[in-house]
BALUMMAR-178699 format. One record per residue (C-alpha): residue in three letters; x, y, z. Coordinates in steps of 0.25 Angstrom, whole numbers, plus 5000, padded with zeros to 4 digits. Layout:
N
ALAXYZ
...
END
This chain:
626
MET488450555132
ALA488950645143
SER489650775141
GLU490950805135
ARG491950795146
PRO493050915145
ALA494550885146
SER495050885160
ALA495751015165
SER496850935172
ARG497750845163
ALA498750795174
TRP498750635174
ASP498750645189
GLY497650735190
LEU496550635186
LYS495350585193
PRO495350465195
ALA496850465196
LEU497750385188
SER498550275193
GLU500150305196
TRP500550205186
THR499650275176
LEU500250415178
ASP501650365178
ALA501250305163
VAL500750435158
SER501850505162
SER502950405157
MET502150405144
GLY502350555143
PHE500950605145
SER501150715155
LYS499750755155
MET498350705149
THR497750745137
PRO496450815138
VAL495750685133
GLN496450605144
ALA496050695155
SER494650685151
THR494550545148
ILE495350475159
PRO494550515171
LEU493250485164
PHE493650355159
MET494250305171
GLY493050335179
ASN491750285174
LYS491450365161
ASP491350315147
VAL492050425138
VAL491950465124
VAL493250535120
GLU493350615109
ALA494750675108
VAL495650735097
THR496750635091
GLY498050625099
SER497350665112
GLY497750555121
LYS496550465120
THR497250325121
LEU497750365136
ALA496450415139
PHE495750285138
LEU496950195141
ILE497250265156
PRO495850245160
LEU495750105155
VAL496950055162
GLU496650135175
ARG495250065176
LEU495749935174
LEU496849945184
ARG495749995195
LEU494749885195
ASP494649805208
ASP495049675202
PRO495849635190
ILE495049605177
LYS494749455177
LYS495549375167
HIS494949365153
HIS494049505156
VAL494249635148
GLY494349765156
ALA494449855145
ILE494449875130
ILE494949975120
ILE494549965105
SER495350025095
PRO495050045080
THR496450005074
ARG497549905078
GLU498550025079
LEU497750105088
ALA497449985097
THR498949955096
GLN499250085101
ILE498250095113
HIS498949955117
SER500250025115
VAL499950135125
LEU499250045135
VAL500349955136
SER501250085139
LEU500250125150
LEU500349995156
GLY501649985156
PHE501750065168
HIS500749975176
GLY501449855182
PRO500449755182
SER499949795168
ALA501349805162
ALA501749665167
ALA500449605160
LEU500849675148
LYS502149615150
ALA501649475151
MET500749475139
SER501849555129
THR502749475119
PRO504249505120
GLU504149605108
GLU503049685116
GLU503749685129
ASP504949755121
ASP503949865116
MET503149875129
GLU504249915139
ILE503449885151
ASP504249895164
LEU503749805173
PRO503749855189
ALA503449715194
PRO503649565188
PHE502349515195
PHE500949575199
PRO499849495206
SER498749435196
LYS497749535203
THR498449655200
LEU497649745191
LYS498249755177
VAL497849805163
VAL498149695152
PRO497849745138
GLN497749665125
LEU497849715111
LEU496849665101
LEU497149685086
GLY496549625073
GLY497549575065
THR498849555074
THR498249435082
THR497149325081
PRO495949335089
ALA496449205096
GLN497749265099
ASP497049385105
LEU496149295114
SER497349215118
THR498049335122
PHE496749395130
LEU496649255137
LYS498149245140
HIS498449375146
SER496949415150
PRO497049575146
ASN496049665152
LEU496149775142
LEU495949755128
ILE496349845116
ALA495849805103
THR495249835089
PRO493849795089
GLY493749675080
ARG494749595088
LEU494249645102
LEU492949595097
GLU493549455094
LEU494149455107
LEU492849495115
THR492149385108
SER492849285115
PRO492249215127
HIS493549225135
VAL493549375135
HIS492749445145
CYS492249585146
PRO491249585158
GLN490749695165
SER491549665178
SER492749675170
PHE492649775158
GLU493049915162
ALA493150005149
LEU493150005134
VAL493850105125
LEU493450135110
ASP494550205104
GLU494450285092
ALA493150255092
ASP492650335079
ARG493850255071
LEU493250115077
LEU491850155071
ASP492550215058
LEU493250065056
GLY491949985058
PHE492049935070
LYS490649975075
ASP490149835075
GLU491349775083
LEU491249875093
GLN489749845096
LYS489949705098
ILE491249745107
LEU490249835116
SER489349725116
ARG490349635123
LEU490749735133
PRO489949765146
LYS489149895145
GLN489649935159
ARG491149985155
ARG491750125153
THR491950145138
GLY492850255132
LEU492750295118
PHE493850375111
SER493850445098
ALA494350565090
SER492850595085
VAL491550555089
SER490650515078
GLU489350475077
ALA489650335076
VAL490550355088
ASP489350405096
GLN488550285093
LEU489650195099
ILE489650295111
ARG488150265113
VAL488350125113
GLY489550095120
LEU489750195131
ARG488850235142
ASN488550395145
PRO490050435141
VAL490850555144
ARG491250625131
VAL492750685132
ALA493050775119
VAL494350835119
ARG494550945109
VAL495751025104
ARG495751175102
SER496551235091
THR497751325096
THR497051445090
GLY495851425099
GLY494951375088
ALA494051255085
GLU494351125092
LYS495251025085
ARG495250885083
THR496750875084
PRO497850915095
ASN498351045094
SER499850975093
LEU499450925080
GLN499551025067
MET498750975056
ARG499151025042
TYR499051015027
LEU499851025015
LEU499451035000
THR500250944992
PRO500050904977
PRO500050754975
ASP501450734970
ALA502050824982
LYS501350744994
LEU502650654996
PRO503750754995
ILE502950855004
LEU502750745014
ALA504250725013
SER504550875015
LEU503550885027
LEU504250775035
LYS505550845033
SER505050985037
VAL504250955049
SER505050995061
PRO505350925070
ALA505350805059
PRO504250705063
GLN504650575069
LYS503350505066
SER502450535054
ILE501150475048
LEU500850495033
TYR499550455029
LEU499050395016
SER497650355012
THR497950205009
CYS498650095013
ALA499150064998
ALA499750214999
VAL500450175011
ASP501050045005
TYR501550124994
PHE502150255000
GLN502750165011
HIS503750125000
ILE503850284994
LEU503850375006
PRO505150315012
LEU505850374999
LEU505350515001
LEU505450525016
PRO506850475019
GLY507250475035
VAL505750445037
ALA505250295041
LEU504050265035
ILE503050155041
PRO501750105033
LEU500550085041
HIS499050055035
GLY497949965037
LYS498149855027
HIS499549825033
PRO499549695042
PRO499249725057
ALA500649675061
VAL501249775050
ARG500349885055
ASN500749855070
LYS502149855066
ASN502249985057
PHE501350065068
ALA502350015079
ARG503650055071
PHE503050205068
ALA502650215083
LYS504050175087
SER504950245077
VAL505950335082
GLU506350385068
PRO505550475057
THR504450395053
ALA503250405045
LEU501950315046
LEU501350285033
THR499950255035
THR498350265032
ASP497350295042
VAL497650175049
ALA498550265057
ALA497550385058
ARG496850345071
GLY497150345086
LEU498650305085
ASP499550375094
ILE500850365087
PRO501950435097
ALA502650545090
VAL501950575077
ASP502250705072
LEU501850715058
VAL500550665050
VAL500550685036
GLN499150645028
ILE499750615014
ASP498350575010
PRO497150645017
PRO496250525025
SER495050475017
ASP494250495029
PRO494450625034
LYS494150585048
ALA495550515048
PHE496250655046
ILE496150695060
HIS496650565065
ARG497750555055
CYS498350695059
GLY498150645074
ARG499250555073
ALA500150665076
GLY500050775087
ARG499650675098
ALA499750695113
GLY500150835111
ARG501350815102
ARG501450895090
GLY501150845077
LEU500950885063
ALA499850825052
VAL499950855038
LEU498850825027
PHE499150825012
LEU498250885002
GLN498250914988
PRO498051054984
GLY496651084979
ARG495351004983
GLU496050934994
GLU496351065002
ASP494851065005
TYR495150955014
VAL495751075024
SER494351135025
PHE493750985027
LEU494550955039
ALA494351095046
VAL492751075044
ARG493050945053
ASP493851025063
THR495150975058
PRO495851105053
VAL497251075045
SER498051195041
LEU499151215029
LEU500551165034
GLU501351285034
ALA502551235042
PRO503451165039
VAL503351215024
VAL503351095016
GLN503551115000
VAL503951024989
GLY504151064974
ASP504150994961
ALA505650934963
GLU505150864975
MET503950814971
SER504550754958
ALA505650694966
ALA504750624976
THR503950564963
GLU505250514956
THR505650454971
ILE504450374971
ARG504350334958
THR505750284958
ALA505450184969
VAL504150144963
LEU504950114949
ALA505850024957
ASP504849924962
ARG503449904954
ALA502849854967
LEU502950004972
HIS502250044960
ASP501049944963
LYS500950004976
ALA500850144971
GLN499850104961
ARG498950044972
ALA499250154982
PHE498850264972
VAL497550194968
SER497250164984
TRP497450324987
VAL496550364975
GLN495550274980
ALA495650334994
TYR495750474988
ARG494350454981
LYS493650394993
HIS494050525002
GLN492850565011
ALA493150715008
SER492950664994
SER492550814989
ILE493850844993
PHE494650734989
ARG494350694975
ILE495050604966
GLU494650684954
GLY495650784949
GLN496850724956
ASP498150754949
TRP498550614947
GLU499850644941
ALA500350704953
LEU499750604961
GLY500550504954
ARG501850584955
GLY501550594971
TRP501350444972
GLY502550414962
LEU501650324953
LEU502150274940
LYS500750284935
ILE499350314940
PRO498550194942
ARG497250164933
MET496150204942
PRO494750254939
GLU495050384946
ILE496050434935
LYS495050404924
GLY494950514915
TRP496350574919
GLU497150604907
GLY498550614914
ASP499750514912
ARG499450394921
GLY500950354919
LEU501350494925
GLY502450504916
VAL503250394921
GLU503950284912
VAL504050154918
ASP504250014911
TRP503049934916
GLU503549814910
ASN504949804918
TYR504449884930
ARG504849784942
TYR504449744955
LYS505549734966
ASP504949614971
LYS505549494963
ALA504249414963
ARG503349524960
GLU504249554948
ALA504349414944
HIS502749404944
ARG502749534936
VAL503549494925
GLU502749354923
GLU501549424922
ALA502049514912
ALA502549404905
LYS501149344905
ARG500549474900
ALA501549484889
ALA501249334885
GLY499749364885
GLU499549264897
GLY498949374906
VAL497749404896
VAL497549254895
ARG497549244910
LYS496649354914
ARG495649324902
LYS494349254908
GLU493749144901
ASP492849174891
LYS491449124893
GLY490749184882
ALA490349314875
TRP490149424885
SER488849464879
GLY488249334883
LYS488749344897
ARG488149474898
GLU486849414894
ALA486949304904
VAL487249404915
LYS486049494912
GLU485149364912
LYS485649324925
GLU485449464930
VAL483949464925
ARG483649324932
ARG484249384946
GLU483349504944
ARG482049424943
LYS482349334955
ARG482649464964
VAL481249514958
ARG480649394961
ARG481249394976
GLU480749534978
GLU479449504973
GLU479249384983
ALA479849474995
MET478949584993
LYS477649494995
THR478049475008
MET478349625012
THR477449715020
VAL477049855015
GLU478049925023
GLU479149835017
LEU478849855004
ALA478949995006
GLU480249995012
LYS480749905000
ARG480250004990
GLU480850134997
LEU482150044998
GLU482150014983
ARG481850174981
MET483150204988
ILE483950104982
GLU483550164969
ARG483750304973
VAL485150264976
ARG485450184964
ARG484950294956
GLU485850394964
THR487150304963
LYS486850264948
GLY488050294939
ILE489050304949
GLU490050204948
GLU491550184953
GLU492550164943
GLU493350024945
TRP494850034946
ASN495449934938
GLY496749914945
LEU498249954944
ASP498849944930
ASP500349914928
END
């Protein structure tokens, strides 16, 4: 790989060499970008030229425009328009949300280029036309006019057949896609990426692409593209896996590494100086009251906040609870198990909101998304994967805007997470201003508010139980397992913090001698669902149990004494073992000396692993009880 490229000294848009088009200068000025970020100043000249680039930069550093502008400029400087049904450039993104956002930024940029804007207008739906706000300078352009026509390819929103139909109808020359749907389109004989047409490939959030298991898809995509192309790889970090991808997919790339020094002149940081990263020590039953106090105390009041939880089930539960504790803040849920249409709708609602709004989400919204004006990020649950921490924080403080990211930690062992992050060049300090404090009265009031809502609808109790179990499982699987240990948790405080009516039966509470009922009196027989159909079903099932029908229905047919069945099972296992031994003996007769040696070595390794893991068994969760 070529040597690292330092950031360009001049960051004026009109000072770039090669120079940008006039319409591009007008576009970036109108979009509010008075000067380039360091990553843009370093990357754009290289990528507009004939260099492959590997760009490693802190989150919120402007990577999206750093590859969109060179791609568009390259496509509009060709000698002839790209042929029909030929592709000129591809951008690959790891998630639907990030791909949608890249497409949105590109549409905004192309709105300043008349021919491209006209093409976008022709292929948009009436609803999209209202959102795009494209002002066409001329009603008609000759067919030979160079233009950029993008197509967004997302799994789950359209079918592959619909994507192909759109491609054939409008002949887009720039594809923005997630890997799976892109590969499906490229396998069509009607889609062409020849050397004569294809200009450049961009892999955005490359480390995330590999983390999500897209390695095989990426290799197949690369095999379908011409080797003589420009390739840009953009990532917040370059791991060993990403290095392998670089060696396979790029040709002698220039590496652009943009670092940020702390304001005190200390070590390099992985986040911009405009972002403050802080933590608060919060007992389990104080988290939600402290969250409410934090939102009230931050000045100026945050217009957009992102609240991170560890599981989808927790989002499903707290989306009903937090509005009771955060008056005046609109709450929008978003997680990976939402249908694509719901995810897109909720993400758009949050991005376009003009009132104080909080996005309640999981790590699905932790990477790459450039949501305008996010002032505050609160990690109610620390991420299971420590690598996600920096990306969560990076949703605030983007493009020079001031932002605050706050991490909630329980007092005690979890405080070691601060040192854990410091070792990874991600220092966080205690939040001292604004002062956020809550007393026993606020904590008790919050618990009572939640439980009142839960008692009003049994469906909310069911959600709470599922969410709590999922949280426990996520906590137990935390990668920093020496810090986040489920043993020794204050289950009663956790139950109060979640507003539970009781602690669900789980393997993790085996041996705990506390009160699973948390001191709450509930008439379980008359605890009702608000939904009439669910309530009718509950009453019907309760009547069956009372009459003994439930026991009969669940009992399996008696097929004889258990002892007899055990003997039959043992005899079957013996016969199976005899057959296995005979097959192995027959196979060994045909083996060479080397093969026999390898087989014995493998058997020794298996036996050693079996001895090491002997006696380690995972207890099985028996489900939620009533």
